[in-house]
C-alpha positions as CSV (number, residue, x, y, z in Angstrom):
1,M,-22.0,68.9,39.2
2,R,-21.1,69.7,35.6
3,K,-17.6,70.5,36.5
4,Y,-17.5,66.7,37.5
5,L,-18.9,65.3,34.5
6,V,-16.4,67.2,32.7
7,V,-13.6,65.4,34.5
8,L,-15.0,62.2,33.9
9,T,-15.2,62.3,30.5
10,F,-11.6,63.4,30.0
11,L,-10.7,60.2,32.2
12,L,-12.8,58.1,29.8
13,A,-11.3,59.4,26.8
14,A,-8.0,58.7,27.9
15,D,-8.5,55.5,28.7
16,Q,-9.9,55.3,25.0
17,L,-6.4,56.5,23.8
18,I,-4.1,54.5,25.7
19,G,-5.7,51.1,26.4
20,A,-4.4,48.2,28.2
21,E,-0.6,48.1,28.9
22,P,0.8,45.1,27.4
23,H,2.1,42.5,30.1
24,Y,5.1,42.2,28.3
25,L,6.2,45.9,27.9
26,D,8.6,46.4,30.8
27,R,9.7,42.6,30.4
28,Y,10.7,42.4,27.2
29,K,11.3,46.0,25.9
30,P,9.8,46.3,22.3
31,V,10.6,49.3,20.3
32,A,7.1,49.6,19.5
33,I,3.6,48.3,20.4
34,W,0.2,48.9,18.5
35,T,-2.3,47.4,20.6
36,L,-5.1,48.7,18.2
37,D,-7.3,49.0,21.6
38,Q,-8.2,52.3,20.4
39,S,-11.5,53.1,18.5
40,P,-10.5,53.5,14.6
41,D,-12.6,56.9,14.9
42,S,-10.5,57.9,17.9
43,E,-9.1,61.7,17.1
44,N,-5.6,60.6,18.9
45,L,-4.1,57.6,17.5
46,S,-0.9,56.3,18.5
47,D,1.3,53.7,19.6
48,T,1.2,52.5,23.2
49,S,3.7,55.2,24.1
50,G,2.0,58.0,22.6
51,Q,4.7,58.9,20.4
52,L,4.2,57.5,17.4
53,K,1.4,59.7,16.1
54,A,-1.0,57.2,13.5
55,V,-4.0,58.2,11.2
56,V,-6.8,55.9,9.6
57,H,-5.3,56.0,6.0
58,G,-7.6,55.2,3.1
59,G,-11.0,56.5,3.8
60,T,-14.0,55.1,4.7
61,P,-15.5,52.7,5.4
62,L,-13.3,52.6,8.8
63,P,-12.2,49.2,10.1
64,G,-14.3,47.5,12.5
65,Y,-13.5,47.4,16.2
66,I,-14.1,44.0,18.0
67,D,-12.9,42.1,20.8
68,G,-9.4,41.5,21.6
69,A,-7.9,37.9,20.3
70,R,-7.9,37.1,23.7
71,D,-9.3,37.7,27.3
72,F,-6.0,39.8,28.6
73,L,-6.3,41.9,25.0
74,S,-8.9,44.5,24.9
75,K,-10.0,45.3,21.3
76,A,-8.8,44.9,17.9
77,W,-9.6,45.7,14.2
78,D,-11.4,44.2,11.4
79,F,-10.2,45.1,8.1
80,N,-12.4,42.9,6.3
81,E,-14.4,44.6,3.3
82,V,-12.5,48.0,4.0
83,N,-9.7,49.8,1.8
84,S,-8.4,51.4,4.9
85,S,-5.2,51.0,7.2
86,L,-3.5,52.4,10.5
87,R,-0.7,54.6,9.0
88,S,1.9,55.3,11.7
89,E,4.7,57.4,12.3
90,S,8.0,55.4,11.8
91,K,11.0,57.6,14.0
92,G,13.0,57.3,16.9
93,R,13.7,53.7,18.0
94,L,11.8,52.5,15.1
95,Q,14.8,53.9,13.0
96,T,17.1,51.4,13.8
97,I,15.5,48.3,12.8
98,G,17.6,46.7,10.4
99,D,20.1,48.3,12.0
100,M,23.2,45.3,11.6
101,E,25.7,47.2,13.3
102,D,24.0,48.3,16.7
103,T,21.1,45.9,17.1
104,K,21.4,41.9,17.1
105,G,18.1,41.3,15.1
106,V,14.4,42.0,14.3
107,S,10.9,40.3,15.8
108,L,7.7,41.1,15.0
109,S,4.6,39.6,17.0
110,F,1.1,40.3,16.2
111,W,-2.4,38.4,16.3
112,M,-4.4,37.6,13.3
113,K,-7.8,36.3,12.3
114,C,-8.1,35.4,8.8
115,P,-10.2,32.5,7.2
116,K,-8.7,31.1,3.9
117,E,-11.9,31.8,1.6
118,R,-11.0,35.5,1.9
119,L,-7.6,35.3,1.1
120,Q,-6.0,36.7,-2.1
121,N,-2.9,36.7,-3.4
122,Q,-0.6,39.3,-2.4
123,H,-2.3,40.9,0.8
124,R,0.1,43.3,2.3
125,V,-0.7,43.2,5.9
126,I,2.0,45.1,7.8
127,N,4.7,47.4,6.2
128,G,7.3,49.4,6.9
129,A,10.6,50.3,9.4
130,G,12.3,47.6,6.6
131,I,9.1,44.7,7.7
132,E,6.8,43.5,5.4
133,V,4.4,40.8,5.9
134,S,2.1,39.7,3.0
135,M,-0.6,36.5,2.2
136,K,-1.5,34.3,-0.4
137,H,-4.6,31.8,-0.8
138,M,-2.4,29.0,-2.2
139,N,-1.7,25.8,-0.7
140,F,-4.0,26.3,2.5
141,G,-2.6,29.8,2.6
142,A,0.3,30.8,3.4
143,L,1.8,34.1,4.9
144,A,5.5,35.6,4.5
145,V,7.5,38.0,6.4
146,G,10.4,40.2,5.2
147,F,13.1,41.9,7.4
148,G,14.8,43.8,4.2
149,N,16.6,40.6,2.4
150,Y,15.9,38.3,4.8
151,R,12.7,36.1,4.0
152,I,10.7,33.4,5.7
153,D,6.8,32.1,5.2
154,F,4.5,29.4,6.8
155,G,1.7,27.7,5.0
156,G,0.3,24.9,3.0
157,Y,-0.2,21.9,4.9
158,R,3.3,21.2,6.1
159,W,4.1,24.3,7.9
160,G,0.6,25.5,9.3
161,G,-1.7,26.6,6.8
162,P,-5.1,24.7,7.7
163,K,-4.5,25.8,11.0
164,A,-3.5,29.5,10.6
165,F,-6.2,30.5,8.1
166,D,-9.2,28.6,9.9
167,G,-11.1,32.0,10.9
168,E,-10.0,32.4,14.5
169,W,-7.4,34.4,16.4
170,H,-3.9,33.2,16.0
171,H,-0.6,34.6,17.2
172,V,2.2,34.9,14.9
173,V,5.9,35.7,15.7
174,A,8.8,36.0,13.1
175,T,12.4,36.6,14.0
176,V,15.7,37.0,12.7
177,D,19.5,36.7,14.2
178,F,21.8,38.8,12.7
179,S,24.6,37.0,14.2
180,S,24.1,34.1,12.5
181,R,23.5,32.5,8.8
182,R,22.3,29.3,9.6
183,N,18.8,28.6,10.9
184,N,18.4,32.2,11.9
185,L,15.1,32.6,10.3
186,V,12.4,31.4,12.6
187,M,8.6,31.7,12.4
188,Y,6.3,30.6,15.6
189,L,2.4,29.7,15.7
190,D,0.6,30.2,19.0
191,G,3.9,30.1,20.6
192,E,5.2,26.9,18.9
193,E,7.9,27.1,16.2
194,A,6.0,26.6,12.8
195,H,9.3,27.3,10.4
196,R,13.0,27.9,10.5
197,A,15.2,28.7,7.5
198,D,18.6,30.5,6.7
199,G,19.2,33.8,5.9
200,V,21.7,36.2,4.7
201,S,22.2,40.0,4.3
202,N,25.4,42.1,3.9
203,A,24.2,45.3,4.5
204,S,21.9,47.1,7.3
205,F,18.7,47.9,5.8
206,N,17.1,50.4,8.4
207,S,15.8,53.7,7.4
208,T,16.2,57.2,9.2
209,N,13.7,59.1,6.6
210,P,11.9,61.5,9.2
211,R,8.7,61.1,6.8
212,A,8.8,57.1,6.8
213,V,5.6,55.5,7.8
214,F,4.4,52.2,9.3
215,H,1.1,50.7,8.0
216,I,-1.1,48.0,9.8
217,G,-3.9,46.6,8.2
218,A,-5.4,46.5,4.7
219,R,-2.9,48.2,2.3
220,R,-3.4,47.6,-1.2
221,N,-0.8,45.4,-3.0
222,G,-1.5,44.0,-6.9
223,G,-5.3,45.1,-6.3
224,H,-5.8,43.3,-3.0
225,Q,-6.2,43.9,0.7
226,F,-6.1,42.3,3.6
227,S,-9.5,40.9,4.5
228,G,-8.9,39.9,8.2
229,A,-8.4,41.4,12.1
230,L,-5.4,42.1,13.9
231,D,-4.2,43.0,17.2
232,D,-1.2,43.6,19.2
233,V,1.3,44.6,16.6
234,A,4.8,44.6,18.6
235,V,8.3,45.1,16.9
236,F,11.5,44.5,18.6
237,D,15.5,45.0,17.8
238,Y,16.6,41.6,19.0
239,P,15.4,37.9,18.6
240,L,12.9,36.8,20.6
241,S,13.5,33.4,22.0
242,A,11.1,30.4,22.2
243,E,10.5,31.0,26.2
244,Q,9.8,34.9,25.6
245,V,7.5,34.0,22.3
246,N,5.5,31.5,24.4
247,A,5.4,34.1,27.7
248,I,3.6,36.8,25.1
249,H,1.5,34.2,23.5
250,T,0.4,33.0,26.8
251,G,-0.7,36.1,28.7
252,P,-0.1,38.3,31.8
253,V,0.9,35.1,33.8
254,F,4.5,33.8,33.3
255,A,6.3,31.0,34.7
256,G,9.7,32.4,34.2
257,L,12.6,31.1,32.1
258,A,14.4,27.9,32.4
259,Q,16.9,27.5,35.2
260,E,19.9,25.5,36.3
261,V,21.0,25.0,39.7
262,Y,23.5,23.0,41.6
263,L,23.0,21.1,44.7
264,P,22.1,21.8,47.4
265,D,21.4,25.7,45.8
266,S,17.4,26.0,45.6
267,A,15.6,27.6,42.5
268,K,15.0,31.2,42.9
269,L,11.4,31.3,41.3
270,R,10.1,34.7,40.1
271,G,6.7,34.1,38.4
272,V,4.3,37.1,37.2
273,V,0.4,37.1,38.0
274,P,-2.2,40.0,38.2
275,E,-2.3,41.7,41.2
276,G,-4.6,39.6,43.7
277,V,-4.7,36.7,41.3
278,A,-4.6,33.4,43.5
279,L,-1.8,31.4,42.6
280,S,0.2,27.9,43.2
281,W,3.4,26.3,42.8
282,S,3.7,22.6,42.4
283,K,5.9,19.8,40.7
284,K,4.8,18.4,37.5
285,S,7.3,16.0,36.7
286,G,11.0,15.1,38.2
287,K,12.4,11.9,40.0
288,G,13.1,13.4,43.2
289,E,11.0,15.5,45.6
290,V,10.6,19.3,45.8
291,S,9.7,21.3,48.4
292,F,8.3,25.1,48.3
293,A,9.4,27.8,50.8
294,D,6.2,29.0,50.1
295,A,3.6,27.6,47.5
296,A,0.9,30.3,47.1
297,K,3.7,33.1,46.8
298,A,4.9,34.0,43.1
299,S,8.3,34.8,44.1
300,T,9.6,31.9,46.4
301,E,12.4,28.9,46.4
302,A,12.1,25.5,45.1
303,T,14.5,22.8,46.9
304,F,15.4,19.4,45.4
305,S,16.1,16.4,46.9
306,A,18.1,15.0,43.9
307,P,19.7,15.8,40.7
308,G,17.9,15.5,37.8
309,D,15.3,17.3,35.2
310,Y,12.3,18.9,36.5
311,V,9.4,20.6,35.6
312,L,7.2,22.9,37.9
313,N,3.6,23.3,37.2
314,F,2.5,27.0,37.7
315,R,-1.2,27.9,38.4
316,A,-3.2,31.5,38.5
317,E,-6.6,31.1,39.0
318,G,-8.4,31.9,35.8
319,F,-5.5,31.4,33.6
320,A,-4.3,28.6,31.7
321,S,-1.3,26.6,34.0
322,Q,2.2,27.4,32.9
323,S,5.3,25.2,33.1
324,L,8.9,25.9,34.1
325,K,12.0,23.5,33.9
326,V,14.6,23.3,36.1
327,S,17.6,21.2,35.6
328,V,19.3,20.1,38.9
329,Q,22.6,19.4,38.5
330,P,24.8,17.4,41.3
331,S,26.9,19.5,43.7
332,C,30.3,20.5,42.4
333,G,31.9,18.5,45.2
334,S,30.3,15.3,44.0
335,A,30.9,16.4,40.5
336,L,34.6,16.1,41.0
337,G,34.7,13.2,43.3
């Protein structure tokens, strides 16, 4: 009996160590993800891969261990009224973040919860691998993200300040595209674009220092520390598209990327849902008729009776519905004729 108890204890400990795998891990291949599913008092803290070892830095009290930002996110860390942060190794692929020759850009995705009344000037929320996230209390609250010399922010009344700092969970994504100098910095709030700006850098800003670290949470900066909660921090070595951002925000149900087809070809639908969840495809808008080979299967085909712009509805039981845009063009013969 004691042997089985030992095995069970090991399995529970392993589950606590790794946590739930992010739904976008295989789809979008982030460089690193810290889900913050592990308890702050765990002995073996790390990123999701287990390759980047981490510790709680700054002493006690430890960050709070709270429910995740959404049902599909397991747990989160609350840094309110603590001086400690998660300090992770920053090696391997993280050392390529900011390499303007071999990568296409950078994206940072995370969930945060922080009411405006707790904001202090110059919170440093996330820092490392050429990335810095800081907050200010002025003008309804503001959040700035820096990628080396690139910088973008949102806040105030115009760019989401009242919504972002209302004390509820919000999803934030910042991206930079190295291939452009105009409108190449974008910030998203809860899956929607919040601000766009120009950015220029003439040199790579990645670090190959083997002792470099990545801080998440209440690191001091100018005497203040972050006083909110964080969940599911992810770094990518390319600029996420608006559709990818929305899919990360929405959760494990994904209708797919927008498509363009030419009549009489059908659209090949490749929806994603958790195993065993009932689902259905249907037409949401469009001037013609839409027929589905099997509307109850995630992977199926849709046939259209007429050209035009269509929106298909993808519904999975227990999750918010998603939409898929399909642009249906006339047959090539019709266009030539």
